[in-house]
C-alpha positions in Angstrom: -61.0 185.6 19.6 -62.7 185.5 23.0 -66.3 184.4 23.1 -68.7 186.0 25.5 -71.2 183.9 27.4 -74.0 185.4 25.2 -72.2 184.4 22.0 -71.4 181.0 23.3 -75.1 180.5 24.1 -76.3 181.5 20.6 -73.7 179.4 18.8 -74.3 176.3 21.0 -78.1 176.5 20.5 -77.8 176.7 16.8 -75.1 174.0 16.7 -77.4 171.7 18.6 -80.0 172.2 15.9 -77.4 171.5 13.2 -76.3 168.3 15.0 -79.9 167.0 15.1 -80.3 167.6 11.4 -77.0 165.9 10.6 -78.1 162.8 12.5 -81.2 162.5 10.3 -80.7 159.2 8.2 -81.8 161.1 5.1 -78.3 162.6 4.9 -76.7 159.2 4.3 -79.3 158.3 1.7 -78.6 161.6 -0.2 -74.8 161.1 0.0 -75.3 157.8 -1.8 -77.4 159.5 -4.4 -74.9 162.3 -5.0 -72.1 159.7 -5.2 -74.1 157.8 -7.8 -74.9 160.9 -9.8 -71.3 162.0 -9.8 -70.4 158.5 -10.9 -72.7 159.0 -13.9 -75.2 156.4 -12.6 -78.9 156.6 -13.3 -80.6 158.3 -10.4 -83.3 161.0 -10.2 -82.1 164.6 -10.9 -80.7 166.0 -7.7 -81.7 169.5 -6.4 -79.4 172.0 -4.7 -80.2 175.5 -3.7 -76.9 177.5 -3.6 -76.9 179.4 -0.3 -74.1 181.7 -1.3 -76.2 183.2 -4.1 -79.6 183.9 -2.4 -81.2 187.3 -1.7 -81.0 186.7 2.1 -82.3 190.2 3.0 -85.6 189.3 1.4 -85.9 185.9 2.9 -86.2 186.7 6.6 -89.2 185.1 8.4 -89.7 185.4 12.1 -86.1 186.5 12.7 -84.7 183.1 11.5 -81.8 185.0 9.9 -81.3 187.8 12.5 -77.7 187.6 13.8 -77.2 188.0 17.5 -73.5 187.4 18.1 -71.1 190.2 18.8 -67.8 188.5 18.1 -67.1 189.1 14.4 -65.8 185.6 13.7 -68.6 183.9 15.6 -71.1 186.1 13.7 -69.9 184.6 10.5 -70.4 181.1 11.9 -73.8 182.0 13.2 -74.8 183.3 9.7 -73.7 180.0 8.2 -75.7 178.0 10.7 -78.8 180.1 10.3 -78.7 179.9 6.5 -78.3 176.1 6.7 -81.2 175.8 9.0 -83.3 178.1 6.9 -82.8 176.1 3.7 -83.4 172.9 5.5 -86.7 174.2 6.8 -87.9 175.9 3.6 -86.0 174.9 0.4 -84.3 171.6 1.3 -84.0 169.8 -2.0 -81.3 167.1 -1.7 -79.4 169.0 0.9 -76.8 167.2 3.0 -75.7 168.5 6.4 -72.4 167.1 7.9 -71.8 166.8 11.6 -68.6 168.8 11.7 -67.3 172.3 11.7 -64.1 173.2 9.8 -61.9 175.7 11.6 -60.3 177.8 8.9 -56.7 177.8 7.8 -55.6 181.5 7.9 -53.4 182.3 4.9 -51.5 185.4 3.8 -51.5 186.0 0.1 -49.6 188.8 -1.6 -52.0 188.7 -4.6 -51.3 189.3 -8.2 -49.7 192.7 -7.7 -52.5 194.6 -9.5 -55.9 195.7 -8.2 -59.1 196.2 -10.1 -60.0 199.9 -10.6 -63.7 200.6 -11.3 -66.3 203.3 -11.1 -69.7 202.2 -9.6 -72.6 203.2 -11.8 -75.5 204.7 -10.0 -76.1 204.9 -6.2 -74.5 202.5 -3.9 -76.8 200.5 -1.7 -75.6 197.8 0.8 -76.5 194.3 -0.3 -77.3 195.4 -3.9 -75.4 194.4 -6.9 -74.2 197.6 -8.8 -73.0 198.0 -12.3 -69.4 199.0 -12.6 -67.2 200.6 -15.3 -63.7 199.1 -15.2 -60.8 201.3 -15.9 -58.2 199.5 -18.1 -54.8 199.1 -16.5 -53.3 196.6 -19.0 -53.4 198.0 -22.6 -50.1 196.9 -24.1 -47.5 194.2 -23.8 -45.3 195.9 -21.3 -48.2 196.2 -18.9 -48.5 192.4 -18.7 -45.5 192.4 -16.2 -47.8 194.2 -13.7 -49.3 190.7 -13.0 -47.0 189.2 -10.4 -46.7 185.7 -9.0 -48.3 185.5 -5.6 -46.6 184.4 -2.4 -48.5 182.3 0.1 -47.8 181.8 3.8 -49.7 180.3 6.7 -50.5 182.4 9.8 -50.2 179.5 12.3 -50.9 181.7 15.4 -54.3 182.9 14.2 -55.2 179.5 12.8 -54.5 177.9 16.2 -56.3 180.6 18.0 -59.5 180.2 16.0 -59.4 176.4 16.3 -59.0 176.7 20.1 -61.9 179.1 20.4 -64.3 177.0 18.2 -63.3 173.8 20.0 -64.2 175.4 23.3 -67.5 176.9 22.1 -68.7 173.8 20.4 -67.4 171.2 22.9 -69.7 168.3 23.3 -72.0 169.4 20.4 -70.1 169.4 17.1 -66.6 168.2 16.4 -64.2 170.9 15.1 -61.8 169.9 12.3 -58.7 171.7 11.2 -59.6 173.0 7.8 -57.8 173.7 4.6 -58.3 175.1 1.1 -61.2 173.3 -0.6 -62.0 175.9 -3.2 -60.1 175.2 -6.4 -62.1 177.3 -8.9 -60.2 179.7 -11.2 -61.6 182.2 -13.7 -58.6 183.9 -15.4 -60.7 185.7 -17.9 -63.2 187.0 -15.4 -60.2 188.7 -13.7 -58.5 189.9 -16.9 -61.4 191.7 -18.4 -61.6 193.9 -15.3 -58.0 194.9 -16.1 -58.2 195.3 -19.8 -61.8 196.3 -20.5 -64.3 193.8 -22.0 -64.7 195.2 -25.6 -61.0 196.1 -25.8 -59.8 192.6 -25.1 -62.3 190.9 -27.3 -61.2 193.1 -30.2 -57.5 192.4 -29.3 -58.1 188.6 -29.8 -58.6 189.4 -33.5 -56.2 192.3 -34.0 -53.4 191.4 -31.5 -53.6 187.7 -30.8 -50.0 187.3 -29.7 -50.4 190.0 -27.1 -53.5 188.2 -25.8 -51.7 184.9 -25.7 -48.9 186.4 -23.6 -51.5 188.0 -21.3 -53.6 184.9 -20.6 -50.4 182.8 -20.2 -49.1 185.1 -17.6 -52.4 185.2 -15.7 -52.8 181.4 -15.8 -49.3 180.9 -14.6 -50.1 183.2 -11.6 -53.0 181.0 -10.6 -50.9 177.8 -11.1 -48.2 179.3 -8.9 -50.7 180.0 -6.2 -52.1 176.5 -6.3 -48.6 174.8 -6.4 -47.6 176.7 -3.3 -50.8 175.7 -1.5 -50.1 172.1 -2.4 -46.4 172.3 -1.3 -47.3 174.0 2.0 -49.9 171.3 2.8 -52.8 173.8 2.8 -55.2 171.7 0.7 -58.2 169.8 2.1 -60.3 167.1 0.5 -63.4 168.5 -1.2 -65.2 165.2 -2.0 -67.9 165.9 0.6 -70.7 168.5 0.8 -68.4 171.0 -0.7 -69.3 172.4 -4.1 -67.1 173.1 -7.1 -69.5 175.0 -9.4 -72.6 172.9 -9.1 -74.1 170.5 -6.6 -72.3 168.4 -4.0 -68.9 166.8 -4.7 -69.6 163.4 -3.1 -67.7 160.7 -5.0 -66.1 157.3 -4.3 -63.4 158.0 -7.0 -61.5 160.5 -4.8 -59.1 160.8 -3.1 -57.7 157.8 -4.9 -55.7 154.8 -4.0 -52.4 156.5 -3.5 -53.8 159.2 -1.1 -51.6 160.4 1.7 -53.9 161.9 4.4 -51.1 164.0 5.7 -50.6 165.8 2.4 -53.6 166.3 0.2 -52.7 167.0 -3.5 -54.6 168.3 -6.4 -55.1 164.8 -7.9 -57.1 164.0 -4.7 -59.6 166.8 -5.4 -62.2 168.3 -7.7 -61.0 171.3 -9.8 -62.9 173.9 -11.8 -62.4 176.6 -14.4 -64.6 178.9 -16.4 -64.5 181.7 -19.0 -67.8 183.5 -18.7 -66.8 186.4 -20.9 -66.4 183.9 -23.8 -70.2 183.5 -24.1 -70.2 185.0 -27.6 -66.8 183.6 -28.7 -66.6 180.7 -31.1 -65.5 177.2 -30.0 -62.3 177.6 -31.9 -61.4 180.9 -30.2 -62.5 179.6 -26.8 -60.0 176.7 -27.3 -57.2 179.0 -28.5 -57.5 181.8 -25.9 -59.0 180.1 -22.9 -59.3 176.3 -22.7 -55.7 175.4 -23.7 -54.5 177.5 -20.8 -57.1 176.4 -18.3 -56.2 172.7 -19.1 -52.7 173.4 -17.7 -54.4 174.0 -14.3 -57.2 171.4 -14.6 -54.8 168.6 -15.4 -53.7 168.8 -11.7 -57.0 167.4 -10.4 -58.7 164.0 -10.1 -62.1 165.2 -11.3 -63.2 168.5 -12.9 -66.2 170.8 -13.3 -66.3 173.3 -16.1 -68.2 176.5 -16.6 -70.6 178.9 -14.9 -73.0 181.3 -16.7 -71.6 181.0 -20.2 -73.7 178.9 -22.6 -71.6 175.8 -23.5 -74.0 173.7 -25.5 -72.0 174.2 -28.7 -68.7 173.7 -27.0 -68.9 170.1 -25.6 -66.5 168.8 -28.2 -63.7 171.1 -27.1 -64.5 170.5 -23.4 -63.9 166.8 -23.9 -60.2 167.7 -24.1 -60.3 168.5 -20.3 -58.7 165.7 -18.3 -61.1 164.0 -15.9 -64.0 166.2 -16.8 -67.1 165.1 -15.0 -69.6 168.0 -14.8 -70.5 170.8 -17.2 -72.4 173.9 -16.3 -75.5 174.4 -18.3 -76.6 178.0 -17.8 -80.2 179.4 -18.4 -79.1 180.5 -21.9 -78.2 177.1 -23.4 -80.3 175.2 -26.0 -81.4 172.4 -23.7 -82.2 169.9 -26.3 -78.9 170.4 -28.2 -76.9 170.4 -24.9 -78.5 167.2 -23.7 -77.7 165.5 -27.1 -74.1 166.6 -27.0 -73.6 165.6 -23.3 -75.4 162.4 -23.4 -74.3 160.1 -20.5 -70.7 161.2 -20.6 -71.0 164.0 -18.1 -73.3 165.4 -15.4 -75.6 168.0 -16.9 -75.4 170.7 -14.3 -78.7 172.5 -14.9 -78.9 176.2 -13.9 -82.6 177.2 -14.2 -83.4 180.8 -14.9 -83.8 182.6 -11.6 -85.8 185.3 -13.3 -88.9 183.1 -12.8 -88.9 184.3 -9.2 -88.2 188.0 -10.0 -91.4 189.0 -11.9 -94.1 191.3 -10.8 -96.3 188.3 -10.3 -95.2 184.8 -9.2 -96.4 182.1 -11.6 -95.9 178.6 -10.2 -97.6 177.1 -13.2 -95.0 178.6 -15.5 -92.2 177.6 -13.1 -93.4 174.0 -13.2 -93.7 174.1 -17.0 -90.1 175.3 -17.5 -88.7 172.7 -15.1 -90.8 169.9 -16.6 -89.7 170.8 -20.1 -86.0 171.0 -19.3 -86.1 167.7 -17.3 -87.9 165.9 -20.1 -85.3 167.0 -22.6 -82.5 165.9 -20.3 -84.1 162.7 -19.1 -81.3 160.6 -20.6 -78.5 162.6 -18.9 -77.2 162.5 -15.4 -78.7 165.7 -14.1 -78.3 168.1 -11.1 -80.5 171.1 -10.7 -78.7 174.1 -9.2 -80.7 177.3 -8.3 -78.2 180.1 -8.1 -77.8 183.8 -9.0 -81.2 184.6 -7.4 -81.0 188.3 -6.8 -84.6 188.9 -5.7 -87.9 187.2 -4.8 -89.6 190.6 -4.6 -89.7 190.2 -0.9 -91.9 187.1 -1.1 -89.7 184.3 0.3 -92.6 181.9 -0.4 -91.6 182.0 -4.1 -88.4 180.2 -3.4 -90.0 177.7 -1.1 -92.7 176.8 -3.7 -90.1 176.7 -6.5 -88.0 174.3 -4.5 -91.0 172.1 -3.8 -92.0 172.1 -7.5 -88.5 171.3 -8.6 -88.3 168.3 -6.1 -91.6 167.0 -7.4 -90.6 167.2 -11.1 -87.2 165.7 -10.4 -88.8 162.8 -8.5 -91.1 162.1 -11.4 -88.3 161.6 -14.0 -87.3 158.1 -12.8 -90.2 157.3 -10.6 -88.3 158.0 -7.4 
């Protein structure tokens, strides 16, 4: 955990740039916009480029992203700073930068007692997403017991050590805050299909429904057990800031709520999220029976909720209305936009996920990119909308494609309500 003079210099220079950006008044204006959007108010569609799902190896320009730190932990912070600065400079959208650094809470987690086993298809290349063949480990009822309830503990020594190092490195530039768990997303089915096989479990829903019910119940209870321990141990942190829970920023004036105890954050003070991507081709009735009724047991713990990811949900809005405190619904590139907008109306935030394939073709076509965005925004003009660019796997080594797409999206969004 020791920081060399070289690493301190790198981090402090980048932190200084972050601090200057955070002082820009535009951040406060955007916080108000995100708060209004998440409150279902009429504002322009807000744009967010998801840094965790960008092809960073293709976006390098003039060594903006080249890491220089030697300390492994500081290298991670350096990477975070550089990506933030990059997006601010090239694909800003309605980005908000906060003037604080969270020192992580180091947890020990025994896990679910079963590990995914898979064969990688094709050659393995660093930084490339490879296809995998999952080897089923749960095939019958007795195998369900392989899923164990996790045990969580805090490593106080390492937590304190990292906090002390960061406080020293960033002294006088950025305040360091003791962090906690902000991520609340669960995806029980995304995990289960890697243990059962995809085709196998989909068939089992029809041929062995009781077996599937016992399986998803066990898995959901494992996630709930983990969260309950985090809450009891005081490991949770508010996420109604520039955190994300599936879509754009979580800014809201509805959380943490009136009975909030700042010494002990609870689920009801936070945003939650669940998804069932493998249910893309499953009917609303089966989605409710085998996924949503179990996910609701988890989601009812939270003050506000986000649902979905890449699965098309435009025909499932009626069942999603059963989710307590639902506020945002993911609208993947594969939804029927017109139908989705009609079903969502003004009741939820339409979390638009444009198709990233527009930037992956042999030729970049900004005219087509604008046409797709304009069409989707026109069809959703009566909904509260956020635009979230994610799952971008390539720009064909032309970073300008992302920059121009972000500019086009911002222009089209601004034109919706004359802002």
